[in-house]
N, C-alpha and C positions, 0 to 999 in steps of 0.2 A: 611364485605360488606361495600363498600364506601358510602358516603352520597348521591352521585348522584344515585347510583344503588338503595339504599333504597328508596329515594324519588320517583324515576321512578316506582318502584314496588308498592308503596303506591298509586300513582296517577293512575296506570293502573288497580288497583283493586277497584277503587272508584265506589260506586254504582251509582254515577251520570254520569259516563262515557257514552258517546254516542257510541253505536255500530251500525254500518250500517246494514241494512237488518233485516230480521226476521229469526226465527228458520226454517220456512218453505221454505226458499231459499237455504238451505244447502243440499248437497249430500255427503254422507260419505260411504266408502266401508264397506260392511259387512265383518264378519270374514271369510266367504267363498269366498269373492272377489268382487262380483258385487256391484256397487254403489247403494245406496238406496236414493231415492229422499224423503226428509222430507215432501213434500206435502202430502204424504200418511198418515201422522199423524195429519193433520189438523182436528180439531173437536174432538180430543181425549185427555184425560188426559195422561200424560207421567211421568214415574218415571225414571230419567236418573241417572245411577250409574257407578262410576269408580270402576273397579274390579281388582283383582290380585289373582293368583293361589297359592301363597306361603305366605299368610298373616294370622294372627290370626283371621281375620274376614272372611276368605274364606268360612267357613260354611254358611255364609249368602247367598251363591248361592242357598242353599236348601230352605231358607225362601223366597228368591225372587221368586223361582219357585212355592212355595206354594201360594204366593200372586198372581202370574199370574194365577194359577189354580182356586183360590177362587174368584178373583176379575178381571179377564181378560176382562170381559164385561164392567168394569169401568175404567181400567187403562192399559196402554201398557208399559211394562218394556223394557228399552233399556240399554244394558250393554256395557261399554267401557273399555277394558283392558288397563292398563297403568303400566309403569315401573318406575314411579316417586318417589315412597316411598321405600327406602332401596332395590331397585332392586328386588321387590317381584313378578314381572311378566317378567321373563327372556325369556319365550318361544316364539316361532314363532306363527303366527296366526293359523296354522294347529295344533300345539301342544296345544294351548289354547282351540281350538274347541274340540279336543279330550278329554282334561281334563274335561271341563265343562259337556260334554255329558256323559262320562264314570262315573264320580264321583257324579254328581248331577242331571243328566237327564234334563239339561237345554233345554227348548224349546223356551224361549223368545229370542228376537233378540239381538245377540251379533255383535259388530262391530270390525273392525281392531284395533290393538293396536295403541294408540295415546298418546300424552303428554297432561296432564291435568293441568300443571302449568309450570311456568318458561318462558324463552325466546322463546321456541319452542311450547308454549301452542297452542293446536288445536283451530281453530276458534269457534267450538262449545263451548268449555270451556271458551274462551274469552267472548262469548255471555252470557253464564250462570253466570260467575263471575260478569260481568257488570250489569246484570239484577237483581241479588240477593245480590250483595255486599259481596259475600262469595266465597273464593277460597277453593277448596277441601283441607282438613287438613290431610287426610290420605286416604287409600283405603276404598271403600264402603261408600263414601259420596253420599247422595241422593238429587237430585233436583226434585221437583214436578212442572210440567208445566201443567197449566189448558187447557181446550178445546180451549181457544182463544189465546194460545201461550204466556201467562204471567207466569213467575216464581212465584209460590205462596208458596213455602216452601223449606227450606234447612234443611237436617237432617244429622248429623254427623255419623261416623261409628258405634258408640255405640248404635244408635237407630236401632232396629230390623225392617226390612221391614214390619213385621206384627204388629208393635206397633200400638196401637189404635190411636195415634196422626196422623199417616200416613193414616190409613184406613178411619178415619173420614174426613180428607181433601179430599181424593179421592172421597168420596160420596157426597161432597158439591160442 
């Protein structure tokens, strides 16, 4: 990587970077197709997770679903399939939806496949990165957004969705 590219990447992931707008101004297509207006999530805690079907952390779909079932009144889980890490999400939106339902009974909201890093990083992940100072390091990184739309936590892929550190933050 050249010096300019390295510097550009460092500057673009700076936690002090100004990102226009708020989370609630976004509209993103669901896995089934229709766009979802993020206004519907205003006043809710959100756990935003980048997912993949062919990853060592893929079984976290099961614990994400359990978190939704146990704490759905306290947090809304939003899944974003991405193919950024070793091409571990090669499927189409339809294939991803079928995989999640068939293998893990996922009922939480899944969105269309997006890029979570790099030059084509989706605006949602630009916003999350700027607000948290953290780029996703692998599949199943988790961003906790509180009821007022502030990023209050970042958890790497090794942290289980049911880990007490996440559950405690959701409750506060």
